[in-house]
N, C-alpha and C positions, 0 to 999 in steps of 0.2 A: 507458452504455460498458459496456463489456463487457468481461471479465478472463476470461482464462482460466489454470487452471491443472490441473497433472498430479500426481495422487496415485501414488504407486509402490503396484500391488495395493489403487489405491482407497486405500489407508493416509496419512492428510496427517503424520503424526508419522514412519514413515519413512523418505521424500525424497518432496520435493516443488519442483517449479519453478513461474514464471509462463511460461505458454507463447507470452502474446499479449495485447495488449489490442486492442480489436475496436469503431469505430461500428454497427455493423450488428448483430443476432442474427444472423443466416445467414450469415453470416462467420466469427466466433466458434466455431460450432458446425461449420466447413466446418475450421478451424484443428483442433479440439478431435477428430474422430473422424481427421481424419492425423495425425495427432499420433501418436492410440492405435496407428493401424494401424504407423506409423515403429517406435514403440518395441516390436513387437512383443507389444500386447496386455498389455505388463505394466505402464503406467500405465493408469489411468485418471481422464479428463479431465472438470471441472465448469466451467459456465460462470454467473458471477456477475456482478449486475446492480449499478454504481456510477454514482450520478452525481460528476460534478466537482464539485473543490471543499464536497462535502457533507460532512458528518457526522451521528451520532446523539449528540440530546442525552439531557441525566440527565432525573430525576423531574420534576424543578421546571422543565424546557423551557431548563433555561440547555446552554448549548453546552458543549467538553471549554475552548476557547479561551477564553471568557467566565469560566468555573469559576477557571482559574489567571491571567484577567488581574487576579483579588481579591489574588494573594502580597505578601508583604511588597515593597518598598524594589523594584519591575520587574524583579525573580528573572527573571519565563520572558521576558519581553520582552527582556532580556540575555541571556538560553540560545540566545532565537531566532535575536541579530543575530550574536553569535559562531557560531553550526554553520553559517548561512548563510556567515561571511566564511572559514571554515572551509571550505566545501566548492570556494568559490569562488577560495581558496589567498591569500587575504587575509590580514594581515598585524593581530591586534586585541591592541593594548595589555593591555588589560583583560585577556584569558582568556590568552597566551602569558607565558612565565617567559622 
């Protein structure tokens, strides 16, 4: 998948936003060029390729999720569940006061 990001004057720190996510490279570049023209060439668009549900591993070949799973007392698992519940608007007595 391809993510198109618009950078104001080519600077990510100044002001940037995601234009869209596309499953074809050609469609991503069409959107990137259209956005640049639409915004009066004040934004430069970049296209980055990503794999769905993938992440980089550390030097030991361990993913971030594998590393977090080693935290004591299921801290990682409970935090994930609390955030999903909050996103869905569900009440979670363990995290709500």
